[in-house]
C-alpha positions, 0 to 999 in steps of 0.5 A: 167365576160362580161364587162358591164357599169351600170348607176343608176338614183339615185334619182329614186332608192332612192325615190323607196327605201324610199317609199318602206322600212318601216321606222322602223330601225333607226340610233342611233340619231333616224334619218331615214335610210330606203332610205339608207338601201334600195339603198344599197339593190337595189345595191346588188341585181342589182350587183348580178343579172347583174354582171356589171363590172362598176357602176356609180351612176348618180346624179341630180345636178339640178333636174329642170335646168332653161334652160328647165324651160325657154322653158317650164315654167311648166316643173316639176312646181308642184314639186316646194316647193321653188324657188331660184335665181341663184340656183336650186329650192327646190324640194318636197322631204319628210323630212325624205328622204331629211335628208338621201341624204348625208348619201347616197352619203357617203355610196356610197363613202365607197363602192367606187361607183363613183357619177357623176352629172353635173352643170345645168343638171339632172342625165338623162342628165348624163346618156344619155351622158355616155351611148352615149360615152361608149365603152362597153355595157350599163344598165341603171337602172331607173323607168323613161320612158324618158330614153327609147329613149337611148336603142339601141340594136345595141350598146347593151344599155338597160334599167333595168326598175324598175316601177313595183318594184324590184321584177319585173324588166324588161329589156327594149330593142328595141323589148320591146319599139316597142311592148309597144308603137308602136315606135322605141327607137329613135322615143321615145323623139318625142313620149313622146312630142306628148303625153305629160307627166303630171308628168313633166308639158309637155302638149302634143298636144291636142287629141294626145294619145299614139295610135295617136303619134305612128300612126303618127310617123309610117306614117311620121317618126319623129316629123319634118315629122309629122309637114311638113304633117300637114302644107301640108294638109296630115293630117285632118283638125282637126289634122292640126289645133291641130298642128298649135295650138301646134306650140309654144310648138312643137318648144321647147319641143324636146329640153326639152324632149331629154336628153343631150348626149354632157356634159363634163363628162366621166365614170371613169372606175372604176372596181367593186371589193372587198374592201380592208381590210382597206376600208371594215373596214371603210365601216362596221364601217360606217354601225355600226355608222348609223345602216345600218346593214345587207344591207351594208353587202349584198352590200359588199358581192355583190361587192366581188362576182363581183370582184372574178368573174372578 
C-alpha cells in the first residue's frame, strides 16, 4: 500500500450523509442516526477506493471565526441562527443532525480515527495546514471548491470532490482546475475573491464573473497584479472604476478566502489498521447500542482491509 494521508472535511461529509440517507433507521431511543450511518458508509467507501495509509477527520472548531467576520461582516451571516459573545455563533443545522454530532464524534473515536480541530479556525484551515506540512501524498475529501487552492501536483496533493455525490466522485488535480476554471490552483483563492461566493457572503467585484476573473488572472498573474493594472490604466475605464469601488473588499477578502497553513497542529501519524479484538468488540457494542448496523460493519471491514494491505 502506498503511503497516503486522507483529510476529511468532516462537516461537509456528515451534512451530505444527513441529506442523502433516508431517516428510516432509528436508535433505540427513537433518535435519528442517518448522518452517523451515512458518514460511516462514506468512510468505508473512501478507504476501500483510495487506500489511504492515514486518515484524519478535520473539524470545524469554529465554523465562522470572528477574525474573518471582523474583515467581512457578511461572512456566512445567512447561516447564523444565534450570535454568542465570546464563543462561536450558532449555525443553522437541522435539529436531527445537530443531535447526531456527538454520536459522530464517538463513532470516529471507537474506530480510532483521529479528530483534529483548531480554536478560532474552520476545518478548511486544519486541512490547509496538514496538507501543506505533509511529507506524504494527500487526498482532501470535500464538497467545498475553496479547497481547490490546495491542489498541487508537484506535492501530490489532490481533492476528492464530493459535490456530485458519492457515486460520482471526482479527483481534482492541477489539470482539472485549469480545465474547469482557466486558472492554476495557486490562483484559485484570488479567482474566488474576484468572483465572489454568495454561499459564504462574499460579494466579489461587480461585473466580474468566472470567465472575466480567469482572463484577468491569465493576463496579470494575481490579484495584486490586476489591481496594479487597474490603477495604471491598463484596464478599461469601467473595469478600473469597479476595482476602485471594490477596493475596501479587495483589501481584506484574500485573508478571508485563503485557508490557513500555519496552525499549531500536526497529523498524529496513526496508520490505518484492523482494530484489535477489544477495540472491535467495543465498536460493535457501540454500533448495537445506536443501531448503526451494517454501516459500522462496513467501516470496520474497510479498516481491516487497509491494515492487511499494509
